[in-house]
C-alpha positions in Angstrom: 8.9 -4.2 -20.1 9.7 -0.5 -21.1 6.3 0.6 -20.1 2.5 -0.1 -19.6 -0.4 1.9 -21.2 -3.9 1.2 -20.1 -7.1 2.6 -21.6 -9.0 2.5 -18.6 -8.5 2.2 -14.8 -6.9 4.4 -12.2 -3.6 5.0 -10.5 -4.8 2.7 -7.6 -5.8 -0.2 -9.5 -3.6 -3.3 -8.8 -1.9 -3.6 -12.3 -0.7 -0.1 -11.9 0.6 -0.8 -8.3 2.4 -3.7 -9.3 4.0 -2.0 -12.1 4.9 1.1 -9.8 6.6 -1.4 -7.5 8.8 -2.6 -10.3 9.6 1.0 -11.3 7.8 0.4 -14.6 6.3 3.8 -16.3 2.7 3.4 -16.5 0.0 5.6 -18.0 -3.7 4.9 -17.4 -7.0 6.4 -18.6 -5.8 8.3 -21.5 -8.3 11.1 -22.8 -10.1 11.2 -26.0 -7.3 13.0 -27.9 -4.7 10.4 -26.9 -6.3 7.0 -27.5 -4.4 3.7 -27.6 -6.2 2.7 -30.8 -4.3 5.4 -32.6 -1.0 3.3 -32.0 0.0 1.2 -34.9 2.3 -1.8 -34.9 5.8 -0.3 -35.6 5.0 3.2 -34.2 7.5 4.8 -31.9 5.9 5.8 -28.6 7.0 8.2 -25.8 5.5 7.4 -22.4 5.2 10.6 -20.3 4.4 9.2 -16.9 4.6 12.5 -15.2 2.1 14.1 -17.4 -0.2 10.9 -18.0 0.3 11.4 -21.8 1.8 9.6 -24.9 3.4 11.0 -27.8 3.0 8.8 -31.1 5.9 9.1 -33.6 7.6 12.0 -32.0 9.5 14.6 -34.1 13.2 15.0 -33.7 12.6 18.1 -31.4 10.2 16.1 -29.3 12.8 13.3 -29.0 15.6 15.9 -28.2 13.3 17.4 -25.3 12.6 14.0 -23.9 16.2 13.0 -24.0 17.0 16.1 -21.8 14.2 15.0 -19.4 15.6 11.5 -19.1 19.2 13.0 -18.3 17.5 14.8 -15.5 15.7 11.9 -14.2 19.0 10.0 -14.2 20.7 12.8 -12.3 17.6 12.8 -9.7 18.1 8.9 -9.3 21.5 9.3 -8.4 20.8 11.9 -5.9 18.1 9.6 -4.3 20.6 6.6 -4.5 22.9 8.5 -2.1 20.0 8.5 0.6 19.6 4.7 0.4 21.2 4.0 3.9 20.2 7.1 5.6 17.2 7.1 8.0 14.0 8.8 7.3 14.6 11.3 10.2 13.4 15.2 10.6 15.7 17.8 11.3 14.5 17.6 15.1 15.0 14.0 15.3 11.5 12.4 14.8 12.1 9.1 12.9 9.6 7.3 10.3 10.1 3.8 9.3 9.9 3.5 5.6 8.9 0.2 4.3 7.8 -1.4 1.1 4.6 -2.8 -0.5 5.4 -6.0 -2.2 3.4 -8.7 -4.3 5.7 -11.5 -3.9 8.7 -12.6 -1.9 10.8 -12.0 -5.0 10.2 -8.2 -4.7 11.9 -7.9 -1.4 15.5 -7.6 -2.9 14.3 -4.8 -5.1 12.7 -2.9 -2.2 15.9 -3.2 -0.2 17.8 -1.6 -3.0 15.6 1.6 -2.6 16.5 1.7 1.2 13.3 -0.2 2.4 13.5 -0.9 6.3 11.3 -4.1 5.9 7.9 -4.9 4.4 4.8 -2.9 5.5 2.3 -4.9 3.2 2.9 -8.3 1.5 0.0 -8.7 -0.8 -0.4 -12.5 -0.2 -3.3 -12.8 -2.6 -0.8 -12.9 -5.4 0.6 -16.2 -3.9 -3.0 -17.4 -4.7 -3.2 -15.8 -8.2 -2.0 -17.3 -11.5 -2.5 -20.9 -10.7 -5.4 -23.4 -11.0 -5.9 -24.5 -7.3 -5.5 -23.2 -3.8 -1.9 -23.1 -2.7 -1.4 -25.4 0.2 0.1 -24.5 3.8 3.7 -25.5 2.6 3.7 -23.6 -0.6 2.6 -20.5 1.2 5.1 -21.2 4.0 7.9 -21.2 1.5 7.1 -18.0 0.1 6.5 -16.1 3.3 9.5 -17.5 5.0 11.8 -16.2 2.1 10.3 -12.7 2.5 10.7 -12.7 6.2 14.3 -14.0 5.9 15.1 -11.4 3.4 13.9 -8.6 5.7 16.9 -9.6 8.0 15.1 -9.3 11.2 13.1 -6.1 10.3 9.2 -6.4 10.2 7.4 -8.1 7.4 3.8 -7.5 7.6 1.8 -10.3 5.7 -1.8 -9.3 4.8 -4.2 -12.2 4.7 -5.8 -12.9 1.3 -7.6 -10.0 -0.2 -9.5 -11.6 -2.9 -12.5 -9.8 -4.6 -13.1 -6.4 -5.8 -10.8 -6.0 -8.8 -8.7 -9.4 -7.9 -11.1 -12.2 -8.7 -10.0 -16.0 -8.2 -11.7 -18.3 -10.7 -11.0 -21.4 -8.8 -13.0 -20.1 -5.8 -16.3 -20.0 -8.0 -17.4 -16.9 -6.5 -20.6 -15.8 -8.5 -20.3 -12.2 -10.3 -21.5 -9.3 -8.1 -22.9 -5.9 -9.0 -20.7 -4.2 -6.5 -17.6 -6.4 -5.8 -15.9 -3.7 -4.0 -18.7 -3.6 -1.5 -19.3 -7.5 -1.5 -18.0 -10.8 -0.6 -14.1 -10.2 -0.6 -11.1 -10.3 1.7 -11.9 -11.1 5.4 -15.6 -11.9 4.5 -14.4 -14.9 2.4 -11.7 -15.9 4.9 -13.9 -16.1 7.9 -16.4 -18.4 5.9 -13.7 -20.6 4.4 -11.7 -22.4 7.1 -10.0 -24.4 4.3 -8.5 -21.1 3.0 -7.9 -19.1 6.2 -6.3 -21.8 8.6 -3.6 -23.0 6.3 -2.6 -19.3 5.4 -2.5 -18.3 9.3 -0.5 -21.4 9.7 2.1 -20.7 7.2 2.6 -17.2 8.5 3.0 -18.2 12.0 5.7 -20.7 10.8 7.4 -18.1 8.7 7.6 -16.1 11.9 10.4 -18.3 13.2 12.8 -16.8 10.7 12.5 -13.4 11.5 9.9 -10.9 12.5 6.4 -11.4 10.8 3.1 -9.8 11.4 -0.6 -10.6 10.3 -2.6 -7.9 8.9 -6.3 -8.5 8.2 -8.0 -6.7 5.4 -11.5 -5.0 5.4 -12.5 -5.3 8.9 -15.6 -3.4 9.7 -16.4 -4.2 13.3 -14.9 -5.7 16.6 -16.8 -9.0 16.2 -14.8 -9.9 13.0 -11.6 -9.3 14.6 -12.5 -11.5 17.6 -13.2 -14.5 15.2 -10.0 -13.8 13.6 -8.1 -14.2 16.8 -10.1 -17.5 17.4 -8.7 -18.6 14.1 -5.1 -17.6 15.0 -5.5 -19.5 18.4 -6.7 -22.6 16.5 -3.8 -22.4 14.1 -1.2 -22.4 16.9 -2.9 -25.4 18.6 -3.0 -27.4 15.3 0.7 -26.4 14.7 1.7 -27.5 18.3 -0.1 -31.0 17.7 1.7 -31.3 14.4 5.2 -30.6 16.2 5.7 -27.6 13.6 7.8 -24.8 14.8 5.9 -21.2 14.9 6.4 -17.9 16.4 4.1 -17.2 19.2 4.9 -13.4 19.2 3.5 -12.7 15.8 1.5 -9.4 15.9 -2.1 -9.3 14.7 -3.4 -6.2 13.3 -5.9 -4.7 10.8 -6.0 -2.5 7.7 -8.1 0.5 8.4 -9.5 0.9 4.9 -13.3 1.5 5.6 -15.1 4.4 7.3 -16.7 2.1 9.7 -13.3 0.8 11.0 -11.8 4.3 11.1 -14.7 5.6 13.1 -14.6 2.4 15.4 -10.8 2.6 15.8 -11.0 3.7 19.7 -12.6 0.4 20.1 -10.7 -1.7 17.8 -7.5 -0.4 19.3 -8.2 -2.2 22.4 -7.9 -5.5 20.6 -5.6 -5.2 17.9 -1.7 -5.0 17.9 -1.4 -2.4 15.3 -3.4 -0.3 12.5 -2.1 0.1 8.9 -4.3 2.6 7.1 -5.2 1.3 3.6 -6.1 4.6 1.9 -6.6 3.2 -1.6 -10.0 1.8 -0.5 -10.6 4.2 2.4 -10.8 7.1 0.0 -13.1 5.5 -2.3 -15.4 4.4 0.4 -15.2 7.6 2.1 -15.8 9.8 -1.0 -18.0 7.2 -2.8 -15.6 7.4 -5.8 -15.1 4.2 -7.7 -11.1 4.2 -7.9 -11.2 2.3 -11.1 -13.4 4.8 -13.0 -11.2 7.4 -14.9 -14.2 9.5 -15.7 -14.6 10.7 -12.0 -10.9 10.2 -11.1 -10.6 14.0 -10.4 -12.7 13.5 -7.2 -10.4 10.8 -6.0 -8.3 12.8 -3.6 -6.7 11.7 -0.5 -6.2 15.2 0.7 -10.0 15.5 1.1 -10.8 16.6 4.5 -13.1 13.8 5.1 -10.2 11.4 4.6 -7.6 13.5 6.6 -10.0 13.4 9.6 -10.5 9.5 9.5 -6.8 9.2 9.3 -6.2 11.5 12.2 -8.8 9.8 14.4 -7.2 6.5 13.6 -3.5 7.8 14.6 -5.0 9.3 17.8 -6.9 6.1 18.9 -3.5 4.1 18.3 -1.7 6.5 20.5 -4.3 6.6 23.1 -4.1 2.7 23.3 -0.3 2.2 23.1 -0.1 0.5 19.7 1.7 1.6 16.5 -0.1 3.1 13.5 1.2 2.9 9.9 -0.2 3.5 6.3 0.2 1.2 3.2 -2.0 2.9 0.8 -0.8 5.1 -1.9 -1.2 8.2 0.1 1.9 7.1 1.9 4.1 7.5 -1.3 3.2 11.2 -1.6 5.8 13.2 -0.1 3.7 16.0 1.0 1.1 13.6 2.6 4.1 11.9 4.3 4.7 15.3 6.3 1.2 15.5 7.5 1.1 11.8 8.5 4.3 12.1 10.5 2.6 15.2 12.3 -0.4 13.0 13.0 1.6 10.7 14.7 2.3 7.6 12.3 5.3 6.1 12.8 5.6 3.8 9.7 4.8 4.5 6.0 5.0 1.5 3.4 4.8 2.3 -0.4 5.9 1.1 -3.7 9.7 0.8 -3.3 10.7 3.5 -6.0 8.9 6.0 -4.1 11.0 5.7 -0.9 13.8 8.0 -1.7 11.6 11.1 -2.5 9.4 10.4 0.6 12.7 10.2 2.7 14.1 13.3 1.2 10.9 15.4 2.0 10.9 14.0 5.7 14.7 14.9 6.2 14.2 18.4 5.1 11.6 19.4 7.5 11.1 19.5 11.4 8.4 17.8 13.5 7.5 21.2 15.0 7.0 22.7 11.6 5.0 19.7 10.2 2.8 20.1 13.2 2.2 23.8 12.3 1.3 22.8 8.9 -1.0 20.1 9.9 -2.9 22.6 12.3 -3.3 24.9 9.0 -4.6 22.0 6.9 -7.1 20.7 9.4 -9.0 24.0 9.2 -9.2 23.9 5.5 -12.3 22.7 3.6 -11.2 21.7 0.2 -8.9 19.0 -0.9 -7.5 20.9 -3.8 -6.7 23.9 -1.7 -4.9 21.6 0.9 -2.7 20.2 -2.0 -2.0 23.6 -3.3 -1.1 24.8 0.1 1.3 21.9 0.9 3.1 22.3 -2.4 3.6 25.9 -1.5 5.0 25.7 2.0 7.0 22.3 1.4 8.4 23.2 -2.0 
């Protein structure tokens, strides 16, 4: 696949996220002047992923200009390759773990080639997709085990099935909803479907024997939900013991902080969970009331919006106050400028599409934690997301 062109959608839709993880150039939500229906069979097309544009049947002059761009990209790729085995550590010694978001155990090798230090988000729903029936415990165990093993002792965070929203599963027979992102999805399904949830938890616990695994629960909005999750984990361990199946008893159980409710309640949630991982793709859309798949309002979708930054900072502070670690697995983590702010807030782990790791690492290695905290203090006084973005690009250029 040379590239993907989508007429609708956004940069945080799951099709785009998977393409990014595989370093496939992708353009989404083309404007009226740059329509897909203008492309005819046999046309030559240039995909400009940086500008979000396509050039149909380019002139020789345009081709030459893009050939030059490709050469510069190749030079940049060589520079990034030299960073692969270096740590993401600031000039004054603060280290951040850079992890990869994956959709399959088969993505781990590619992630490691970019310098990933483990997996911060294994989207387990992709184990459930593309099939006609629910995968059994054994099928899931094999997929999770392979991912955990390939991480070589580094952490592999497996998110429990996040079905719903823009990821339906036909065989679950969930009726259509007017607002699926606000509906019956993720942990709301898992807690009601013991036949789905228990085998998945057992499979993850068994995979933990082969390395370092963690369970991450999506879409939690209150303490009560997480307490029910812990009861399921306890039940899964009891069943595995009765079945004489080996499992890891030290698998951490944490949550994705991806709703304003969870972010606001992090001081309370932190007393029960082992870690937080901030899922900004949904946190931004819920906080700003901006549908992340609606290209006509994509200009409002901005992870530098002060409302989002305050929720992220609150989450990081709650984690620190309660002695647990806090990371991020949303697309915001792949923004080098955002990474500097996140490090200053106290996040210790950032997980992203693997090809983004080198540029984030390069930015973190070029700043000091002291400088980052000064920048954060300035940013938190600002009132506008675009102003914040422009400021960061200026001071961190």
